N, C-alpha and C positions, 0 to 999 in steps of 0.2 A: 346520300353519299358521304363518306367520311369527309374529314375538316381538311380543308386546301390550305398546307403550310408552304412558308416560303422557307424559313429555316427556324431552328429553336433558338431563342433569345437567351438561355440562360448565362451562357459565358459572359463575363464581364467586360470586356471588348463588345460583343454585341447590345447589351444592355447601353454601354455609354452612346453607342452608335444610333440605336432606337430614341435613348432620352434628348438627343440633338436634335433627331428630327421632330419629335414631339415640340420641342420647345423655339426650334426654330422655324418649322412650318404647320403643322396642324395644328398647334397651339402654342403660338405666337402671343405674346401677351395684348396685343392687339386684337388676336383672335378670338382667344378668352372671351374678352370684353364685350366683342359680338356677339359669339354665341347665348352668352349671358342674357343678352338681348331677348333672345325668341324663347329661352329656357325660364326666364323671371330672375328676380335677384338671389346672389349668392349659390346659383346651379349650373351646371352643366352636363343635367342629364333630362333623359325624358319625361317631362310632366313638372320640372318641379316640383313646387312645394305641393303638389296635389298628392301624386304617386309618393311622395316620402311620405305623406301623412298617413295617407290608405297602407301602405307595406310597413311603415314601423309600427303602427298601432298593431298588427299583429304579432309583435315583439312583447306585448305586456312588460315593458321596460317598467324595472325599479330603479329607485334612487340610488346612486351609488355605484351601479352595478357597471363593467368593464365593456366597453363594444371596441373593435378593431375594423374602421373604416378603409375598405381598401379599393384602393383607386378614388382619393376622398373627391377629386376636383378640387373646387373654390370654398367647399366646408360645408355646404347647405345643410346635408343630412346630419353633419356633428352637430351645426348650429342649434338645429330644430329636437333631437335626442337629448342635447345637454339644457337647454330653455323649456323643452316641455317637458321631459321624464327627468332630470336632475340627472341623467349616465355621465358617466366619464368616458370619455370617447379620444381614441389614439385614431388618427387618419395618416396615412401616407398615399404619395403618389408619385410617378416616374417622373412627372413634369414639374420641374422646378419652379417655372411660371405659374403653375396652380396653387403649387405651396405659399411662394411667396403672397400670391393675392389672399390665401386661406389664412395666412397667419395675420396678414393686413387686416382683416375682416373681424377677426377673433380680436384683435386689441381695439377696435373700434367697439366692438357690441362691449367690451370688458367682462370677457368668459375665459374663467379661470380653469376650466372642468376641460378643455378639448386643447391638443395639441396637432400639431401637423410636421412633417418630415419628407423630405424627398428619399425615395428608398423604392426597389425593385422587388417586387412581389415574388420572383424566382429566387432572388438570392437574399431576402431578408429573416431572419432568427428571433424567433420571441422563445420564452420559458413553455415548457407544458404547462395546460390548464389554468392559463393568465387570462381567458375572454370568457365573459358570459354569453355574448354573440360575435360572430364576424358577418359584416355588409358588406355587400359590394355590387355597383349600379353601372352594368354598363363597361365593364373595365376587362373582365376575362376574357374577352372576344383577341386580344391581343396575343395568348399566351396558349403555345403549343401545346404543352407539358401539364395538360389540367390536374390529371390523376393526381400526379408528383407533389400539386400545389394543393388539392383538398384531403390529400394524407395530412400536410402541413397544418393545414387549417382544422381537423381533427383534433392533431395534437395541442394546439395553440388552444381551443377550446375546453373550458372545463365539464367535468362529468354533467351529462342533463343541456350543455349549450348549446345554442342556435344557430344554424348558418341561414345567411337569405341574400340569394343573389339575384338580380333582374341580367341579362345579357341579350344581345344579338345572338341569333340561329338561323340555322340555314333549313331550306329543304330536302327532304330524303330523295327527294327525284330528281330526275337531271338539269344542273344550273341552267338557265340560259346565258349565251355569252355576253351579255351587259353586265348582268349581277357575275358571272368570273371575272370580268376586266375590273368590275368595283372591289370585290374582295382582295384580288393580287395589289390592285392599286395601293388599299390601304394597309397590305399585310395583315391582313386578319383569318385568325384561325379557328374556324367555326364547327361547332355540331349540332344536329337535329333536337329538338327539344326533348325527346324519349333517349337519345345517345348523352346528351349533358345530363337527365336525370341520373341515370344508368353507372356512368361515370362518380358521381358523387357517391351511389352506393357503393361502387366497389371500392374506392378511399375508405369504408368504415361507416359512413353514416347509418343511421336508421329514419324510421318513418319521412322517406323524403318522397317529395310532392314536385312534380314536373309539371306546370302549367304552360300550356299555349299561349301567349297573352295575346296574339297578335292585333287581333280583331279591337283588342281596346287599343293597342299601339297605335292602329291607323287613327281613331278616331282622337287621341291625343294628337298627332300631328297635326289633325285637319284643323283641332283647336286652337294649336299653338299658331299654325297658318294664319286663323282668322287674325287673331291677338296681334299677330306682327305686321298685320297690312295695317293694323288702325292704327302704328308708329311708326307707318315708311316716311313720313317727312322729316320726323324727329330723328329717326334713325340716319337717315340720308344728311342731314345736317352737322352731325357728330362725325358718320364715317363717312359712307360715299354709297351713290346709286348701285356701285357696280358690287360694291361689297354687299348691299341688301338682296342683289339678285340675285347672288352666288347663295347666300344661305336659304334664299325663296327657294331657287332651286332646288339645291339640296333636300329640304324636307320632302318638296313635291316629287323629285326621285322616289325618296322612302315609300312616299305613299304608291307609289305605282309599283314599286319590286314588293312591296306585301302584299297588294293587292294581285299582282300577279303569280304569287304563292312563290317566288323567290324567297324572298329574306323574313324571316318571324323574328319574334321576341319572346323569351322564354321568360317565367318566374318560377323561383325554385327555392323550398325552403326544406331544411332538413335537421336533424337533431344528431348529437352524440350521446350513447347510450349513457345512462347515468351511473 
């Protein structure tokens, strides 16, 4: 099934509206800090530090290499790449609240080789051949015109550079009504894992690997739920029982969607020809 799109978010007006939605609703500052409790310190992406370690290890980063972190969230991946590998990381996100927290944490950790700014991936420009790696975690699901974005990624990468992405994907079969309603409510624009990989290839990347990581995603979600349950009392003291139930229910729903075959999680790695 082709991606279920609401409207393209390229125009600046739509970008501003979407940013407002993110900062006032889905990713309010309080909402981000709540999500961090289940993802882990400095993360709002699946698996937190564990998946970050696993994926970043594949990059074989060298000290001083330049990384672009697209949809950087509150900075966890950038901090890891800087502290563990000596990479120089430029992160951006459309959510101002995310970037504010990322910059606060970078100052707290006294990191000089990371920088964060508010940018829209569909509007931002970088010089050609700037980055050794472009990295993105569960962000591009918001973007309808993925092909144009991937073509930009190709331009921004140095020859031989690497693209690494994890993202929500969908089944190639008919969507259940509940899943369709969920995608429409979130405004996601989803592809199957294979369609996603083919789109990266059409943009000009070579050695494209598209991996259906859904079974691993389910295991991660279940592990996060188990860990989160152990923090229930502390979480409720800091936030509320209603907010605990909302996160717990949201994660449980993701497990059900994936188990039923509706929701998929894809992992993609590709290279710019040297």
